[in-house]
C-alpha positions as CSV (number, residue, x, y, z in Angstrom):
1,X,0.0,0.0,0.0
2,X,3.0,2.3,0.4
3,X,4.7,1.2,-2.8
4,X,7.1,-1.6,-3.5
5,X,10.4,-2.2,-5.3
6,X,10.9,-5.6,-6.8
7,X,14.3,-6.7,-8.0
8,X,14.5,-9.6,-10.5
9,X,16.8,-11.1,-13.0
10,X,15.4,-11.3,-16.6
11,X,15.9,-14.4,-18.7
12,X,18.7,-12.6,-20.6
13,X,20.5,-12.0,-17.3
14,X,19.7,-8.3,-17.0
15,X,18.9,-7.0,-13.5
16,X,15.5,-5.3,-13.4
17,X,13.9,-3.1,-10.8
18,X,10.1,-2.9,-11.0
19,X,8.6,-0.1,-8.9
20,X,5.0,-0.2,-7.7
21,X,3.4,3.2,-7.1
22,X,2.4,4.2,-3.6
23,X,-1.3,3.5,-3.1
24,X,-1.4,0.8,-5.8
25,X,-2.3,-2.3,-3.7
26,X,-1.0,-5.7,-4.9
27,X,-3.7,-8.4,-4.3
28,X,-3.5,-12.1,-4.7
29,X,-3.4,-13.2,-8.4
30,X,-2.8,-9.6,-9.6
31,X,-1.1,-9.3,-13.0
32,X,1.2,-6.3,-13.6
33,X,2.5,-5.5,-17.1
34,X,5.9,-4.0,-17.8
35,X,5.9,-2.7,-21.4
36,X,8.7,-3.7,-23.7
37,X,10.6,-6.0,-21.3
38,X,9.1,-9.3,-22.4
39,X,10.5,-11.9,-24.9
40,X,11.6,-11.0,-28.4
41,X,9.1,-11.5,-31.2
42,X,9.7,-14.5,-33.5
43,X,11.8,-13.4,-36.5
44,X,11.9,-9.8,-35.2
45,X,14.4,-10.0,-32.4
46,X,14.7,-6.2,-32.4
47,X,11.2,-6.0,-31.0
48,X,10.1,-7.2,-27.6
49,X,6.7,-7.9,-26.1
50,X,5.5,-7.1,-22.6
51,X,6.6,-8.8,-19.4
52,X,3.8,-10.0,-17.2
53,X,4.2,-10.5,-13.5
54,X,1.8,-12.7,-11.6
55,X,1.7,-12.1,-7.9
56,X,1.0,-14.9,-5.4
57,X,0.2,-13.1,-2.2
58,X,-0.3,-15.1,1.0
59,X,-2.1,-13.6,3.9
60,X,-1.9,-15.0,7.5
61,X,-4.9,-16.9,8.9
62,X,-4.8,-14.7,12.0
63,X,-2.8,-12.0,13.7
64,X,-1.5,-11.6,17.3
65,X,-2.8,-8.5,19.2
66,X,0.6,-6.8,19.0
67,X,0.7,-7.3,15.2
68,X,-2.8,-5.7,14.9
69,X,-1.7,-2.8,17.0
70,X,1.4,-2.2,14.9
71,X,-0.7,-2.3,11.7
72,X,-3.2,0.1,13.1
73,X,-0.4,2.5,14.2
74,X,1.3,2.2,10.8
75,X,-2.0,2.9,8.9
76,X,-3.1,5.5,11.5
77,X,-6.5,3.7,12.1
């Protein structure tokens, strides 16, 4: 919810840093698209498609009271 920075290694070995904007919440099974960083087109290796990132987010089944208090403080609830 406050933004995220994701570092990954592309299939060609390049290091990528994907930045999620503050306020843009990543939910389970969200798909984010990164324009132009996908695989090259067949017989047109100078052109590349889009890179798709699928997020598998796991939430806890329950929280301890101190965790709830920390979250409320952080979110100013």
